[in-house]
VOZATOR-353975 format. One line per 10 residues: their letters; for each residue x, y, z of N, C-alpha, C. Coordinates in nm, 3 decimals, always signed. Example, Ala and Ser with C-alpha at 12.3 -4.5 7.8 and 13.67 -1.06 7.14 Angstrom:
% residues 2
as> +1.319:-0.569:+0.780:+1.230:-0.450:+0.780:+1.320:-0.330:+0.780 | +1.285:-0.225:+0.708:+1.367:-0.106:+0.714:+1.290:+0.003:+0.787
END
This chain:
% residues 163
mknnelltki> +17.809:+23.564:+10.025:+17.837:+23.486:+10.115:+17.684:+23.383:+10.084 | +17.683:+23.243:+10.129:+17.573:+23.197:+10.081:+17.486:+23.210:+10.205 | +17.358:+23.204:+10.195:+17.235:+23.211:+10.291:+17.259:+23.143:+10.374 | +17.318:+23.055:+10.393:+17.315:+22.933:+10.509:+17.442:+22.986:+10.610 | +17.545:+23.045:+10.541:+17.665:+23.123:+10.610:+17.609:+23.233:+10.658 | +17.532:+23.290:+10.634:+17.453:+23.420:+10.672:+17.396:+23.365:+10.765 | +17.323:+23.284:+10.774:+17.235:+23.248:+10.875:+17.312:+23.198:+10.975 | +17.409:+23.132:+10.965:+17.475:+23.088:+11.124:+17.574:+23.194:+11.166 | +17.628:+23.286:+11.068:+17.704:+23.379:+11.161:+17.577:+23.460:+11.205 | +17.467:+23.520:+11.156:+17.378:+23.584:+11.255:+17.349:+23.503:+11.377
craadvdiks> +17.307:+23.378:+11.354:+17.289:+23.320:+11.518:+17.426:+23.329:+11.594 | +17.523:+23.288:+11.533:+17.633:+23.298:+11.642:+17.630:+23.476:+11.687 | +17.643:+23.562:+11.619:+17.674:+23.674:+11.659:+17.561:+23.704:+11.774 | +17.451:+23.672:+11.775:+17.273:+23.718:+11.823:+17.300:+23.609:+11.932 | +17.378:+23.546:+11.910:+17.384:+23.400:+12.009:+17.250:+23.320:+12.064 | +17.189:+23.311:+11.962:+17.093:+23.231:+11.918:+17.081:+23.076:+11.929 | +17.038:+23.006:+11.994:+17.031:+22.841:+11.987:+16.928:+22.817:+11.900 | +16.958:+22.688:+11.883:+16.873:+22.582:+11.793:+16.659:+22.640:+11.818 | +16.648:+22.621:+11.995:+16.526:+22.603:+12.024:+16.461:+22.804:+12.016 | +16.563:+22.878:+11.992:+16.495:+23.045:+11.954:+16.554:+23.040:+11.845
mvtifahsdf> +16.577:+22.988:+11.743:+16.594:+22.936:+11.599:+16.450:+22.928:+11.579 | +16.374:+22.815:+11.610:+16.243:+22.755:+11.609:+16.163:+22.890:+11.616 | +16.143:+22.962:+11.784:+16.059:+23.043:+11.776:+16.080:+23.200:+11.668 | +16.200:+23.237:+11.632:+16.203:+23.293:+11.580:+16.153:+23.297:+11.450 | +16.157:+23.169:+11.362:+16.104:+23.146:+11.226:+15.907:+23.139:+11.250 | +15.924:+23.085:+11.379:+15.783:+23.106:+11.390:+15.708:+23.249:+11.394 | +15.778:+23.340:+11.407:+15.730:+23.488:+11.436:+15.669:+23.493:+11.279 | +15.786:+23.431:+11.166:+15.736:+23.501:+11.045:+15.671:+23.401:+10.991 | +15.570:+23.326:+11.063:+15.481:+23.153:+11.005:+15.575:+23.077:+10.902 | +15.699:+23.054:+10.967:+15.758:+22.929:+10.912:+15.774:+22.808:+11.015
dfteedaamm> +15.728:+22.735:+10.959:+15.730:+22.629:+11.088:+15.806:+22.518:+11.056 | +15.912:+22.523:+11.149:+16.066:+22.443:+11.135:+16.073:+22.367:+11.269 | +16.099:+22.270:+11.225:+16.160:+22.146:+11.366:+16.299:+22.195:+11.407 | +16.303:+22.149:+11.513:+16.456:+22.194:+11.574:+16.547:+22.107:+11.490 | +16.514:+21.994:+11.428:+16.582:+21.933:+11.335:+16.650:+22.005:+11.187 | +16.496:+22.039:+11.147:+16.526:+22.114:+11.032:+16.608:+22.272:+11.064 | +16.610:+22.352:+11.134:+16.664:+22.446:+11.212:+16.823:+22.389:+11.199 | +16.836:+22.284:+11.268:+17.010:+22.265:+11.333:+17.034:+22.207:+11.176 | +16.970:+22.174:+11.070:+17.043:+22.112:+10.929:+17.084:+22.277:+10.841 | +17.055:+22.369:+10.894:+17.034:+22.483:+10.796:+17.163:+22.574:+10.860
lvdfdsdeeq> +17.241:+22.542:+10.933:+17.349:+22.586:+10.969:+17.472:+22.487:+11.005 | +17.571:+22.631:+10.918:+17.702:+22.534:+10.813:+17.786:+22.522:+10.952 | +17.881:+22.404:+10.957:+17.974:+22.373:+11.069:+18.098:+22.429:+10.990 | +18.130:+22.543:+11.045:+18.274:+22.592:+10.964:+18.398:+22.531:+11.062 | +18.392:+22.430:+11.127:+18.486:+22.375:+11.142:+18.499:+22.244:+11.101 | +18.418:+22.194:+11.018:+18.437:+22.072:+10.966:+18.446:+22.033:+10.796 | +18.557:+22.014:+10.778:+18.585:+21.990:+10.647:+18.520:+21.869:+10.515 | +18.414:+21.783:+10.584:+18.356:+21.742:+10.533:+18.200:+21.800:+10.437 | +18.212:+21.767:+10.349:+18.055:+21.786:+10.227:+17.962:+21.762:+10.340 | +17.860:+21.907:+10.359:+17.762:+21.907:+10.466:+17.658:+21.907:+10.398
dlypcdfeml> +17.535:+21.835:+10.415:+17.399:+21.815:+10.367:+17.283:+21.937:+10.408 | +17.320:+22.046:+10.392:+17.211:+22.163:+10.453:+17.071:+22.201:+10.384 | +17.007:+22.213:+10.497:+16.900:+22.211:+10.441:+16.865:+22.367:+10.367 | +16.838:+22.383:+10.220:+16.886:+22.544:+10.175:+16.768:+22.625:+10.233 | +16.856:+22.741:+10.275:+16.832:+22.882:+10.307:+16.775:+22.987:+10.208 | +16.688:+22.995:+10.155:+16.712:+23.078:+10.017:+16.628:+23.222:+10.069 | +16.629:+23.327:+9.988:+16.614:+23.509:+10.059:+16.448:+23.510:+10.143 | +16.396:+23.440:+10.100:+16.247:+23.445:+10.173:+16.251:+23.376:+10.292 | +16.376:+23.297:+10.308:+16.374:+23.212:+10.450:+16.469:+23.332:+10.570 | +16.548:+23.335:+10.520:+16.655:+23.435:+10.557:+16.594:+23.584:+10.600
eaflngliif> +16.516:+23.641:+10.514:+16.458:+23.742:+10.552:+16.316:+23.727:+10.656 | +16.272:+23.596:+10.645:+16.179:+23.578:+10.756:+16.256:+23.559:+10.871 | +16.375:+23.501:+10.868:+16.436:+23.446:+11.019:+16.515:+23.605:+11.070 | +16.522:+23.710:+10.996:+16.570:+23.874:+11.020:+16.439:+23.924:+11.058 | +16.330:+23.904:+10.997:+16.220:+23.966:+11.051:+16.171:+23.890:+11.198 | +16.203:+23.776:+11.189:+16.119:+23.736:+11.322:+16.254:+23.782:+11.430 | +16.379:+23.762:+11.385:+16.456:+23.788:+11.518:+16.404:+23.983:+11.549 | +16.379:+24.034:+11.511:+16.342:+24.163:+11.503:+16.238:+24.156:+11.637 | +16.130:+24.073:+11.581:+16.003:+24.071:+11.680:+16.059:+23.989:+11.821 | +16.151:+23.887:+11.787:+16.230:+23.835:+11.912:+16.293:+23.923:+12.039
krgprpddgk> +16.392:+24.013:+11.947:+16.452:+24.073:+12.045:+16.363:+24.213:+12.107 | +16.249:+24.251:+11.987:+16.195:+24.374:+12.031:+16.035:+24.359:+12.047 | +16.002:+24.264:+12.035:+15.859:+24.266:+12.081:+15.807:+24.274:+11.916 | +15.658:+24.239:+11.925:+15.561:+24.289:+11.814:+15.567:+24.399:+11.764 | +15.496:+24.450:+11.636:+15.480:+24.566:+11.656:+15.348:+24.581:+11.704 | +15.293:+24.683:+11.728:+15.156:+24.734:+11.760:+15.074:+24.731:+11.609 | +14.951:+24.698:+11.677:+14.834:+24.685:+11.566:+14.827:+24.796:+11.478 | +14.838:+24.844:+11.391:+14.778:+25.009:+11.327:+14.714:+24.957:+11.270 | +14.684:+24.860:+11.221:+14.543:+24.862:+11.145:+14.577:+24.848:+10.976 | +14.719:+24.876:+10.917:+14.750:+24.907:+10.798:+14.790:+24.729:+10.768
pkktvlsips> +14.773:+24.703:+10.602:+14.853:+24.556:+10.616:+14.968:+24.556:+10.596 | +15.045:+24.455:+10.626:+15.154:+24.431:+10.629:+15.229:+24.418:+10.517 | +15.365:+24.464:+10.494:+15.423:+24.473:+10.331:+15.491:+24.316:+10.319 | +15.450:+24.279:+10.204:+15.518:+24.150:+10.178:+15.626:+24.150:+10.040 | +15.660:+24.256:+10.047:+15.787:+24.305:+9.943:+15.895:+24.253:+10.021 | +16.015:+24.180:+9.931:+16.124:+24.148:+9.984:+16.228:+24.239:+9.999 | +16.304:+24.259:+10.098:+16.405:+24.375:+10.082:+16.533:+24.307:+10.084 | +16.548:+24.160:+10.068:+16.630:+24.061:+10.025:+16.580:+24.052:+9.889 | +16.623:+24.078:+9.773:+16.539:+24.058:+9.624:+16.678:+23.966:+9.571 | +16.818:+24.009:+9.628:+16.915:+23.938:+9.511:+17.077:+23.946:+9.639
aqtannavlk> +17.128:+23.844:+9.621:+17.210:+23.834:+9.630:+17.320:+23.985:+9.683 | +17.312:+24.095:+9.550:+17.389:+24.207:+9.570:+17.372:+24.274:+9.695 | +17.226:+24.246:+9.745:+17.161:+24.364:+9.863:+17.155:+24.294:+9.991 | +17.166:+24.156:+9.986:+17.137:+24.073:+10.118:+17.231:+24.119:+10.207 | +17.358:+24.176:+10.181:+17.429:+24.242:+10.334:+17.411:+24.358:+10.380 | +17.374:+24.401:+10.261:+17.302:+24.532:+10.313:+17.185:+24.553:+10.430 | +17.089:+24.454:+10.370:+16.967:+24.434:+10.418:+16.992:+24.344:+10.567 | +17.091:+24.277:+10.565:+17.116:+24.200:+10.703:+17.167:+24.281:+10.824 | +17.257:+24.378:+10.726:+17.304:+24.507:+10.846:+17.180:+24.571:+10.875 | +17.112:+24.612:+10.748:+17.017:+24.741:+10.871:+16.883:+24.638:+10.913
kmkiafamtg> +16.867:+24.523:+10.941:+16.807:+24.443:+11.028:+16.845:+24.418:+11.121 | +16.972:+24.385:+11.151:+17.065:+24.347:+11.289:+17.050:+24.505:+11.346 | +17.085:+24.572:+11.258:+17.063:+24.723:+11.357:+16.952:+24.711:+11.401 | +16.825:+24.717:+11.340:+16.672:+24.709:+11.411:+16.642:+24.603:+11.523 | +16.694:+24.517:+11.487:+16.679:+24.399:+11.575:+16.753:+24.417:+11.731 | +16.845:+24.523:+11.752:+16.917:+24.517:+11.814:+16.927:+24.676:+11.871 | +16.824:+24.742:+11.829:+16.813:+24.858:+11.856:+16.922:+24.933:+11.876 | +17.003:+24.928:+11.744:+17.141:+25.003:+11.776:+17.144:+25.159:+11.741 | +17.204:+25.252:+11.751:+17.243:+25.359:+11.697:+17.340:+25.359:+11.619 | +17.383:+25.469:+11.568:+17.507:+25.497:+11.503:+17.631:+25.462:+11.567
ddlvevfena> +17.595:+25.541:+11.665:+17.728:+25.536:+11.806:+17.721:+25.390:+11.823 | +17.626:+25.273:+11.817:+17.639:+25.132:+11.893:+17.718:+25.067:+11.757 | +17.693:+25.109:+11.644:+17.764:+25.057:+11.582:+17.895:+25.059:+11.529 | +17.929:+25.204:+11.538:+18.024:+25.268:+11.555:+18.162:+25.169:+11.665 | +18.097:+25.149:+11.784:+18.133:+25.054:+11.873:+18.172:+24.897:+11.844 | +18.037:+24.881:+11.750:+18.077:+24.754:+11.724:+18.168:+24.675:+11.636 | +18.186:+24.773:+11.544:+18.323:+24.778:+11.429:+18.438:+24.783:+11.515 | +18.445:+24.866:+11.599:+18.566:+24.893:+11.678:+18.609:+24.759:+11.766 | +18.550:+24.693:+11.831:+18.515:+24.566:+11.863:+18.633:+24.479:+11.749 | +18.585:+24.498:+11.650:+18.613:+24.433:+11.528:+18.732:+24.480:+11.518
gvtltnreln> +18.801:+24.590:+11.548:+18.919:+24.651:+11.515:+18.897:+24.722:+11.357 | +18.801:+24.810:+11.391:+18.775:+24.860:+11.235:+18.705:+25.030:+11.267 | +18.790:+25.092:+11.281:+18.764:+25.224:+11.284:+18.624:+25.286:+11.156 | +18.549:+25.333:+11.240:+18.461:+25.410:+11.107:+18.417:+25.502:+11.206 | +18.332:+25.613:+11.142:+18.246:+25.731:+11.182:+18.059:+25.724:+11.169 | +18.013:+25.757:+11.233:+17.876:+25.747:+11.169:+17.857:+25.803:+11.011 | +17.940:+25.879:+10.931:+17.930:+25.930:+10.859:+17.978:+25.844:+10.751 | +18.044:+25.753:+10.766:+18.126:+25.665:+10.717:+18.041:+25.534:+10.680 | +17.920:+25.520:+10.804:+17.833:+25.394:+10.806:+17.710:+25.427:+10.720 | +17.662:+25.561:+10.693:+17.530:+25.578:+10.648:+17.507:+25.558:+10.531
pyfraeghkh> +17.630:+25.547:+10.402:+17.585:+25.485:+10.281:+17.548:+25.329:+10.308 | +17.599:+25.263:+10.393:+17.550:+25.149:+10.391:+17.414:+25.094:+10.426 | +17.298:+25.207:+10.480:+17.166:+25.209:+10.503:+17.067:+25.271:+10.372 | +17.146:+25.330:+10.271:+17.034:+25.393:+10.190:+16.983:+25.267:+10.103 | +16.917:+25.350:+9.990:+16.836:+25.258:+9.972:+16.903:+25.230:+9.817 | +16.916:+25.111:+9.709:+16.982:+25.063:+9.637:+17.006:+25.172:+9.554 | +16.939:+25.258:+9.486:+16.943:+25.353:+9.384:+16.985:+25.467:+9.464 | +17.007:+25.514:+9.572:+17.046:+25.640:+9.589:+17.182:+25.669:+9.543 | +17.246:+25.810:+9.525:+17.360:+25.822:+9.492:+17.461:+25.798:+9.583 | +17.450:+25.773:+9.713:+17.548:+25.787:+9.802:+17.533:+25.632:+9.862
ykrcndqfln> +17.430:+25.549:+9.811:+17.444:+25.386:+9.851:+17.607:+25.346:+9.820 | +17.607:+25.263:+9.921:+17.777:+25.175:+9.917:+17.687:+25.042:+9.981 | +17.775:+24.944:+9.868:+17.709:+24.767:+9.912:+17.812:+24.773:+10.004 | +17.741:+24.674:+10.037:+17.856:+24.602:+10.236:+17.905:+24.466:+10.159 | +18.021:+24.442:+10.153:+18.093:+24.351:+10.125:+18.108:+24.240:+10.217 | +18.123:+24.114:+10.198:+18.119:+23.983:+10.299:+18.222:+24.040:+10.394 | +18.376:+24.122:+10.394:+18.452:+24.111:+10.467:+18.411:+24.226:+10.608 | +18.293:+24.352:+10.498:+18.276:+24.473:+10.626:+18.136:+24.392:+10.696 | +18.060:+24.295:+10.650:+17.949:+24.229:+10.738:+18.026:+24.142:+10.845 | +18.124:+24.045:+10.815:+18.214:+23.979:+10.842:+18.265:+24.030:+11.009
affaglttkn> +18.302:+24.176:+10.953:+18.405:+24.239:+11.091:+18.220:+24.286:+11.183 | +18.130:+24.318:+11.112:+18.034:+24.357:+11.226:+17.984:+24.205:+11.309 | +17.974:+24.092:+11.237:+17.931:+23.990:+11.315:+18.052:+23.962:+11.437 | +18.175:+24.005:+11.411:+18.310:+23.971:+11.498:+18.260:+24.039:+11.588 | +18.266:+24.184:+11.574:+18.233:+24.291:+11.710:+18.078:+24.248:+11.752 | +17.990:+24.226:+11.673:+17.873:+24.205:+11.732:+17.874:+24.073:+11.876 | +17.969:+23.943:+11.803:+18.000:+23.890:+11.918:+18.057:+23.912:+12.015 | +18.143:+23.981:+12.020:+18.250:+24.007:+12.119:+18.145:+24.074:+12.200 | +18.097:+24.187:+12.151:+17.995:+24.285:+12.256:+17.928:+24.225:+12.349 | +17.847:+24.118:+12.265:+17.737:+24.009:+12.332:+17.833:+23.929:+12.443
kna> +17.939:+23.882:+12.433:+17.987:+23.816:+12.522:+18.063:+23.887:+12.615 | +18.083:+24.017:+12.594:+18.114:+24.139:+12.719:+18.045:+24.165:+12.803 | +17.880:+24.171:+12.721:+17.766:+24.206:+12.769:+17.701:+24.139:+12.945
END
């Protein structure tokens, strides 16, 4: 899935509007206008070619980190330097990183994730979910494919609408 598509699906699932998007990016020191933010979102209902503001991995991660701050509040200053290492270095790891950061942003437990996937018609156990949250080199690591992530987005959207 392309980054602009991921960003659009994250915003829909998290029920984030354009003004909130600008605020979320600002938490990660990205200065976007509402017009810039709107140009990053994919219109899935349109068949026309779309001229999108490109969203790279750094922007995607900045948005996810900003979403965590937006939903949970800033981290207390512990005097340690902030990490600058990207957790989304490539397209292969993007879906897993998105799943991890969405879990953090919404303060979800394993049982919450199971419920979200059930909302999308996917039956899983906590044990089956754990490999998606492992480090890439771990022997039990499992790559999160687009279909699995789309099920998460669908379930989260349903959960947020029912809340």
